[in-house]
TORLUM-195058 format. One record per residue (C-alpha): residue in three letters; x, y, z. Coordinates in nm, 2 decimals, always signed. Each point is the difference from the previous one (the first is absolute). Layout:
BEGIN
> code/x/y/z
> ALA/X/Y/Z $
...
//
This chain:
BEGIN
> code/x/y/z
> UNK/-1.14/+10.77/+10.03 $
> UNK/+0.36/-0.07/+0.10 $
> UNK/+0.05/-0.05/+0.38 $
> UNK/+0.34/-0.11/+0.10 $
> UNK/+0.18/-0.06/+0.33 $
> UNK/+0.38/-0.03/-0.06 $
> UNK/+0.21/-0.10/+0.29 $
> UNK/+0.32/+0.21/-0.01 $
> UNK/+0.19/-0.01/+0.32 $
> UNK/+0.28/+0.21/-0.13 $
> UNK/-0.21/+0.29/-0.14 $
> UNK/+0.06/+0.35/+0.13 $
> UNK/-0.31/+0.02/+0.22 $
> UNK/-0.03/-0.37/+0.07 $
> UNK/-0.38/-0.02/-0.04 $
> UNK/-0.25/-0.22/+0.18 $
> UNK/-0.30/-0.20/-0.10 $
> UNK/-0.37/+0.06/+0.07 $
> UNK/-0.15/-0.16/+0.31 $
> UNK/-0.31/-0.21/+0.06 $
> UNK/-0.31/+0.19/+0.11 $
> UNK/-0.08/+0.04/+0.37 $
> UNK/-0.36/+0.12/+0.01 $
> UNK/-0.14/+0.17/+0.31 $
> UNK/-0.37/-0.05/+0.08 $
> UNK/-0.03/+0.11/+0.36 $
> UNK/+0.14/+0.23/+0.26 $
> UNK/+0.21/-0.29/+0.13 $
> UNK/+0.18/-0.05/-0.33 $
> UNK/+0.37/-0.08/+0.05 $
> UNK/+0.22/+0.10/-0.30 $
> UNK/+0.29/-0.24/-0.07 $
> UNK/+0.31/+0.10/-0.19 $
> UNK/+0.18/-0.24/-0.23 $
> UNK/+0.35/+0.06/-0.15 $
> UNK/+0.05/-0.14/-0.35 $
> UNK/+0.28/-0.03/-0.25 $
> UNK/+0.15/+0.30/-0.20 $
> UNK/-0.21/+0.07/-0.30 $
> UNK/-0.05/+0.24/-0.29 $
> UNK/-0.37/+0.06/-0.11 $
> UNK/-0.08/+0.09/-0.36 $
> UNK/-0.36/+0.05/-0.13 $
> UNK/-0.07/+0.09/-0.36 $
> UNK/-0.35/+0.02/-0.15 $
> UNK/-0.21/+0.18/-0.25 $
> UNK/-0.25/+0.11/+0.27 $
> UNK/+0.00/+0.00/+0.38 $
> UNK/+0.35/-0.06/+0.15 $
> UNK/+0.08/-0.02/+0.37 $
> UNK/+0.34/-0.10/+0.12 $
> UNK/-0.15/-0.07/+0.34 $
> UNK/-0.36/+0.00/+0.12 $
> UNK/-0.04/-0.09/+0.37 $
> UNK/-0.28/+0.02/+0.26 $
> UNK/+0.02/-0.08/+0.37 $
> UNK/+0.36/-0.12/-0.02 $
> UNK/+0.34/+0.04/+0.17 $
> UNK/+0.30/-0.01/-0.23 $
> UNK/+0.37/+0.03/+0.07 $
> UNK/+0.27/+0.03/-0.26 $
> UNK/+0.33/+0.00/+0.19 $
> UNK/+0.21/-0.01/-0.32 $
> UNK/-0.20/+0.27/-0.20 $
> UNK/-0.27/+0.00/-0.27 $
> UNK/+0.01/+0.07/-0.37 $
> UNK/-0.32/+0.06/-0.20 $
> UNK/-0.03/+0.05/-0.37 $
> UNK/-0.35/+0.06/-0.13 $
> UNK/-0.13/+0.08/-0.35 $
> UNK/-0.36/+0.03/-0.09 $
> UNK/-0.27/+0.21/-0.18 $
> UNK/-0.20/+0.24/+0.21 $
> UNK/-0.27/+0.09/-0.25 $
> UNK/-0.18/-0.21/-0.26 $
> UNK/-0.13/+0.25/-0.25 $
> UNK/-0.23/-0.23/-0.18 $
> UNK/-0.18/-0.11/+0.31 $
> UNK/+0.05/+0.34/+0.18 $
> UNK/+0.12/-0.20/+0.30 $
> UNK/+0.28/+0.08/+0.25 $
> UNK/+0.24/-0.26/+0.15 $
> UNK/+0.21/+0.00/+0.32 $
> UNK/+0.37/+0.02/-0.09 $
> UNK/+0.19/+0.02/+0.33 $
> UNK/+0.32/-0.13/+0.15 $
> UNK/-0.09/-0.07/+0.36 $
> UNK/-0.38/+0.00/+0.08 $
> UNK/-0.06/-0.08/+0.37 $
> UNK/-0.32/+0.04/+0.20 $
> UNK/-0.21/-0.10/+0.30 $
> UNK/+0.27/+0.01/+0.27 $
> UNK/+0.28/-0.16/-0.20 $
> UNK/+0.34/+0.06/+0.15 $
> UNK/+0.31/+0.00/-0.24 $
> UNK/+0.35/+0.04/+0.13 $
> UNK/+0.29/+0.01/-0.25 $
> UNK/+0.36/+0.00/+0.09 $
> UNK/+0.30/+0.07/-0.22 $
> UNK/-0.19/+0.20/-0.26 $
> UNK/-0.31/+0.01/-0.22 $
> UNK/+0.00/+0.05/-0.38 $
> UNK/-0.33/+0.06/-0.19 $
> UNK/-0.03/+0.07/-0.37 $
> UNK/-0.35/+0.05/-0.13 $
> UNK/-0.06/+0.04/-0.37 $
> UNK/-0.35/+0.08/-0.15 $
> UNK/-0.04/+0.00/-0.37 $
> UNK/-0.33/+0.19/+0.00 $
> UNK/-0.06/+0.16/+0.35 $
> UNK/-0.34/+0.10/+0.11 $
> UNK/+0.03/+0.38/-0.05 $
> UNK/-0.34/+0.12/+0.10 $
> UNK/-0.12/+0.27/+0.24 $
> UNK/-0.19/-0.24/+0.23 $
> UNK/+0.14/-0.16/+0.32 $
> UNK/+0.11/-0.33/-0.15 $
> UNK/+0.33/+0.13/-0.12 $
> UNK/+0.09/+0.04/+0.37 $
> UNK/-0.09/-0.35/+0.12 $
> UNK/+0.10/-0.22/-0.29 $
> UNK/+0.34/+0.12/-0.10 $
> UNK/+0.28/+0.01/+0.26 $
> UNK/+0.34/-0.13/+0.09 $
> UNK/-0.13/-0.08/+0.35 $
> UNK/-0.36/+0.02/+0.10 $
> UNK/-0.09/-0.07/+0.37 $
> UNK/-0.37/+0.04/+0.10 $
> UNK/-0.30/-0.11/+0.21 $
> UNK/+0.16/-0.04/+0.33 $
> UNK/-0.24/-0.08/+0.29 $
> UNK/-0.25/-0.13/-0.25 $
> UNK/-0.14/-0.25/+0.25 $
> UNK/+0.09/+0.15/+0.34 $
> UNK/+0.09/+0.36/+0.11 $
> UNK/+0.33/-0.09/+0.16 $
> UNK/+0.35/+0.11/-0.09 $
> UNK/+0.12/-0.36/-0.03 $
> UNK/-0.22/-0.03/-0.30 $
> UNK/+0.17/+0.29/-0.18 $
> UNK/+0.16/-0.08/-0.34 $
> UNK/+0.37/+0.07/+0.02 $
> UNK/+0.30/-0.02/-0.24 $
> UNK/+0.35/+0.05/+0.14 $
> UNK/+0.30/+0.00/-0.22 $
> UNK/+0.36/+0.00/+0.14 $
> UNK/+0.27/+0.08/-0.24 $
> UNK/-0.01/+0.14/-0.35 $
> UNK/-0.34/+0.06/-0.17 $
> UNK/-0.02/+0.06/-0.37 $
> UNK/-0.34/+0.05/-0.16 $
> UNK/-0.07/+0.08/-0.37 $
> UNK/-0.37/+0.02/-0.04 $
> UNK/-0.26/+0.11/-0.26 $
> UNK/-0.25/+0.16/+0.24 $
> UNK/+0.06/+0.06/+0.37 $
> UNK/+0.33/-0.10/+0.15 $
> UNK/-0.11/-0.08/+0.36 $
> UNK/-0.35/+0.02/+0.13 $
> UNK/-0.15/-0.05/+0.35 $
> UNK/-0.38/+0.01/+0.04 $
> UNK/-0.23/-0.06/+0.30 $
> UNK/+0.19/-0.12/+0.31 $
> UNK/+0.31/-0.09/-0.20 $
> UNK/+0.36/+0.09/+0.07 $
> UNK/+0.32/-0.02/-0.21 $
> UNK/+0.36/+0.06/+0.10 $
> UNK/+0.29/+0.01/-0.24 $
> UNK/+0.30/+0.06/+0.21 $
> UNK/+0.23/+0.05/-0.29 $
> UNK/+0.18/+0.08/-0.21 $
> UNK/-0.31/+0.06/-0.22 $
> UNK/-0.05/+0.07/-0.37 $
> UNK/-0.36/+0.05/-0.13 $
> UNK/-0.06/+0.10/-0.36 $
> UNK/-0.35/+0.04/-0.14 $
> UNK/-0.14/+0.09/-0.34 $
> UNK/-0.24/+0.30/-0.02 $
> UNK/-0.34/-0.03/-0.18 $
> UNK/-0.19/+0.25/-0.21 $
> UNK/-0.34/-0.05/+0.18 $
> UNK/+0.04/-0.21/+0.31 $
> UNK/+0.18/+0.15/+0.30 $
> UNK/+0.26/-0.25/+0.13 $
> UNK/+0.26/+0.03/+0.28 $
> UNK/+0.34/-0.11/+0.10 $
> UNK/-0.13/-0.04/+0.36 $
> UNK/-0.37/+0.01/+0.09 $
> UNK/-0.20/-0.05/+0.32 $
> UNK/-0.37/-0.02/+0.09 $
> UNK/-0.04/-0.05/+0.37 $
> UNK/+0.33/-0.18/+0.02 $
> UNK/+0.36/+0.09/+0.04 $
> UNK/+0.32/-0.04/-0.20 $
> UNK/+0.36/+0.06/+0.10 $
> UNK/+0.26/+0.04/-0.27 $
> UNK/+0.36/-0.02/+0.12 $
> UNK/-0.09/-0.05/+0.37 $
> UNK/+0.02/-0.31/+0.21 $
> UNK/-0.28/+0.00/+0.26 $
> UNK/-0.33/+0.11/-0.13 $
> UNK/-0.18/-0.32/-0.10 $
> UNK/+0.20/-0.21/+0.24 $
> UNK/-0.12/+0.18/+0.30 $
> UNK/-0.33/+0.15/-0.11 $
> UNK/-0.28/+0.00/+0.26 $
> UNK/-0.34/+0.18/-0.05 $
> UNK/+0.02/+0.37/+0.03 $
> UNK/+0.37/+0.06/-0.05 $
> UNK/+0.07/+0.30/-0.22 $
> UNK/+0.28/-0.09/-0.23 $
> UNK/+0.14/+0.35/+0.00 $
> UNK/+0.13/-0.07/+0.35 $
> UNK/+0.23/-0.27/-0.14 $
> UNK/+0.36/+0.03/+0.11 $
> UNK/+0.25/-0.04/-0.28 $
> UNK/+0.36/-0.09/+0.08 $
> UNK/+0.13/-0.14/-0.33 $
> UNK/+0.00/+0.15/-0.35 $
> UNK/+0.00/-0.25/-0.28 $
> UNK/-0.01/+0.12/-0.36 $
> UNK/-0.36/+0.06/-0.12 $
> UNK/-0.08/+0.09/-0.36 $
> UNK/-0.37/+0.04/-0.09 $
> UNK/-0.16/+0.11/-0.32 $
> UNK/-0.37/+0.04/+0.04 $
> UNK/-0.26/+0.21/+0.18 $
> UNK/-0.09/-0.06/+0.37 $
> UNK/-0.37/-0.04/+0.07 $
> UNK/-0.19/+0.02/+0.33 $
> UNK/-0.36/-0.07/-0.11 $
> UNK/-0.32/+0.03/+0.18 $
> UNK/-0.20/-0.31/-0.12 $
> UNK/-0.33/+0.08/+0.17 $
> UNK/-0.23/-0.07/-0.29 $
> UNK/-0.10/-0.27/-0.24 $
> UNK/+0.07/-0.38/+0.04 $
> UNK/+0.18/-0.10/+0.32 $
> UNK/+0.05/+0.35/+0.15 $
> UNK/+0.26/+0.03/+0.28 $
> UNK/-0.17/+0.03/+0.35 $
> UNK/+0.20/+0.30/+0.11 $
> UNK/+0.13/-0.15/+0.32 $
> UNK/+0.35/+0.13/-0.03 $
> UNK/+0.23/+0.20/-0.23 $
> UNK/+0.20/-0.07/-0.32 $
> UNK/+0.37/+0.07/+0.02 $
> UNK/+0.31/-0.01/-0.22 $
> UNK/+0.35/+0.03/+0.14 $
> UNK/+0.28/+0.04/-0.26 $
> UNK/+0.36/+0.02/+0.10 $
> UNK/+0.22/+0.20/-0.24 $
> UNK/+0.31/+0.02/+0.22 $
> UNK/+0.30/-0.05/-0.23 $
> UNK/+0.15/+0.21/-0.27 $
> UNK/-0.09/-0.25/-0.27 $
> UNK/-0.37/-0.02/+0.12 $
> UNK/-0.26/+0.16/-0.21 $
> UNK/-0.37/+0.03/-0.07 $
> UNK/-0.17/+0.13/-0.31 $
> UNK/-0.38/+0.05/+0.03 $
> UNK/-0.27/+0.19/+0.17 $
> UNK/-0.20/-0.07/+0.32 $
> UNK/-0.38/-0.01/+0.01 $
> UNK/-0.16/+0.00/+0.34 $
> UNK/-0.37/-0.01/-0.05 $
> UNK/-0.06/+0.06/+0.37 $
> UNK/+0.20/+0.33/-0.01 $
> UNK/-0.16/+0.10/-0.33 $
> UNK/-0.35/-0.04/+0.15 $
> UNK/+0.08/+0.17/+0.33 $
> UNK/-0.13/-0.30/+0.20 $
> UNK/+0.28/-0.20/+0.15 $
> UNK/-0.11/-0.15/+0.33 $
> UNK/+0.29/-0.24/+0.04 $
> UNK/+0.27/+0.24/-0.14 $
> UNK/+0.06/-0.23/-0.30 $
> UNK/+0.29/+0.09/-0.21 $
> UNK/+0.36/-0.03/-0.11 $
> UNK/+0.32/+0.03/+0.21 $
> UNK/+0.30/+0.07/-0.22 $
> UNK/+0.35/-0.03/+0.14 $
> UNK/+0.22/+0.21/-0.23 $
> UNK/+0.36/+0.06/+0.10 $
> UNK/+0.36/-0.05/-0.09 $
> UNK/-0.06/+0.17/-0.35 $
> UNK/-0.26/-0.25/-0.10 $
> UNK/-0.23/+0.14/-0.27 $
> UNK/-0.38/+0.03/-0.06 $
> UNK/-0.11/+0.11/-0.35 $
> UNK/-0.35/+0.12/+0.07 $
> UNK/-0.19/-0.06/-0.32 $
> UNK/-0.33/-0.19/-0.05 $
> UNK/+0.05/-0.29/-0.23 $
> UNK/-0.27/-0.11/-0.24 $
> UNK/-0.38/+0.04/+0.04 $
> UNK/-0.13/+0.18/+0.31 $
> UNK/-0.28/-0.16/+0.21 $
> UNK/-0.33/+0.02/-0.19 $
> UNK/-0.29/+0.16/+0.20 $
> UNK/-0.24/+0.13/-0.26 $
> UNK/-0.34/-0.16/+0.06 $
> UNK/+0.16/-0.23/+0.25 $
> UNK/-0.25/-0.18/+0.22 $
> UNK/+0.16/+0.13/+0.31 $
> UNK/-0.03/+0.36/-0.12 $
> UNK/-0.36/-0.06/-0.08 $
> UNK/-0.07/-0.16/+0.34 $
> UNK/+0.19/+0.24/+0.22 $
> UNK/+0.05/+0.32/-0.20 $
> UNK/+0.37/-0.01/+0.09 $
> UNK/+0.23/+0.01/-0.30 $
> UNK/+0.37/-0.08/+0.05 $
> UNK/+0.19/+0.21/-0.25 $
> UNK/+0.37/-0.04/-0.01 $
> UNK/+0.14/+0.34/+0.11 $
> UNK/+0.36/-0.10/+0.06 $
> UNK/+0.20/-0.26/+0.19 $
> UNK/-0.11/-0.02/+0.36 $
> UNK/+0.25/-0.14/+0.25 $
> UNK/-0.07/-0.04/+0.38 $
> UNK/+0.36/+0.00/+0.11 $
> UNK/+0.34/+0.08/-0.16 $
> UNK/+0.30/-0.09/+0.21 $
> UNK/+0.30/+0.17/-0.15 $
> UNK/+0.37/-0.01/+0.06 $
> UNK/+0.17/+0.07/+0.34 $
> UNK/+0.22/+0.27/-0.15 $
> UNK/-0.01/+0.23/-0.31 $
> UNK/+0.26/-0.22/-0.16 $
> UNK/-0.23/-0.31/+0.05 $
> UNK/-0.32/+0.16/-0.12 $
> UNK/-0.24/-0.18/-0.22 $
> UNK/-0.07/+0.15/-0.34 $
> UNK/-0.34/+0.06/-0.17 $
> UNK/-0.02/+0.09/-0.37 $
> UNK/-0.34/+0.16/-0.02 $
> UNK/-0.11/-0.08/-0.36 $
> UNK/-0.38/+0.00/+0.03 $
> UNK/-0.23/+0.30/-0.06 $
> UNK/-0.16/-0.04/+0.34 $
> UNK/+0.17/+0.08/+0.33 $
> UNK/+0.12/-0.27/+0.24 $
> UNK/-0.20/+0.01/+0.32 $
> UNK/+0.17/-0.13/+0.32 $
> UNK/-0.15/-0.02/+0.34 $
> UNK/+0.33/-0.02/+0.19 $
> UNK/+0.36/+0.04/-0.10 $
> UNK/+0.29/-0.10/+0.22 $
> UNK/+0.37/+0.03/-0.08 $
> UNK/+0.16/+0.16/-0.31 $
> UNK/-0.17/+0.00/-0.34 $
> UNK/+0.10/+0.17/-0.33 $
> UNK/-0.27/+0.07/-0.26 $
> UNK/+0.12/+0.08/-0.35 $
> UNK/-0.28/+0.18/-0.18 $
> UNK/-0.03/-0.15/-0.35 $
> UNK/-0.38/+0.06/-0.05 $
> UNK/-0.12/+0.08/-0.35 $
> UNK/-0.20/+0.30/+0.15 $
> UNK/+0.26/+0.12/+0.25 $
> UNK/-0.02/+0.36/-0.13 $
> UNK/-0.34/+0.06/+0.18 $
> UNK/+0.19/+0.07/+0.32 $
> UNK/-0.17/-0.27/+0.21 $
> UNK/+0.19/-0.23/+0.23 $
> UNK/+0.09/-0.35/-0.13 $
> UNK/-0.07/-0.14/+0.35 $
> UNK/-0.25/+0.07/+0.28 $
> UNK/+0.11/-0.11/+0.35 $
> UNK/-0.26/+0.02/+0.28 $
> UNK/+0.24/-0.09/+0.29 $
> UNK/+0.36/+0.07/-0.06 $
> UNK/+0.23/-0.15/+0.26 $
> UNK/+0.30/-0.01/-0.23 $
> UNK/+0.15/+0.21/-0.27 $
> UNK/-0.13/+0.02/-0.36 $
> UNK/+0.22/+0.17/-0.25 $
> UNK/-0.15/+0.09/-0.34 $
> UNK/+0.23/+0.03/-0.30 $
> UNK/-0.06/+0.08/-0.37 $
//
């Protein structure tokens, strides 16, 4: 294994070093924050590779952070999977990065199987297990990045699981690699929240806030290649308790902003969404969404949750809670509908153009279904 920490004060993102552990053992735990010198972190192995693995810690990187990780996710001979992740933070860890974050995750043999491990052990950023010891918001796991974020990942780009919250205020670039068997995502939440291209979500989160109410006043460039996933992890090992919702807010507000991928909302697919979990998409100023599912769809055949509950979540099209379009026809957001299934939207506000490029568009069906239309949707061929 090669693990290096190279001090490079003049590098573009001016990275910082890892911090000593600050472990919490009681409700009176006081987290302490320590600022260290600029640092670049490189991890290269033939198995498990983690650029950062932190529990119960508070970390600040005022000059930015640069993580390069290379590992092997699957050992074929031993039939064993390994965690290959850039930033892996749990149990109430708080990470604040200023002046930008760069993560490059390489995985020579990714764990491309239909079970859940592909979700949890291959990510650019993984945040999870907030409130593990005490059910209080101050024990949430949070990652906040101010400035440019660039993530190249084999697996998920950004993932927030139980009581975990991630904000990337932008500009943001997330690029993921699709698999043949495992469903992976550019942005994925399981009873957590992620904001892409917004500045307040993780900074100001308090229990019960619906991230779709977030006010957006700035529009950085956001470019994402990868599916969005809002998953209902109510089965198996470490099921989420169902105390609150799961939310993604993605801000595509500039002409050079784009997203390519589909949107799976398991709560909408199942018809049981008590916390209105879902995705809010700001799409204006001629920003583009290419709606097409990338790679393997979520596998549900003989899934233990299906067997236990009888509820099968079958992908029937991208489900979006809110689309906030342009203020005028000239500043409308643009959707290229390239998937065989219709887009389903709970609420549309503002101006949206939908260009119908479906492979089965000749059947006469609509490329988009809007339940509450408070704006203007124009469908073009």
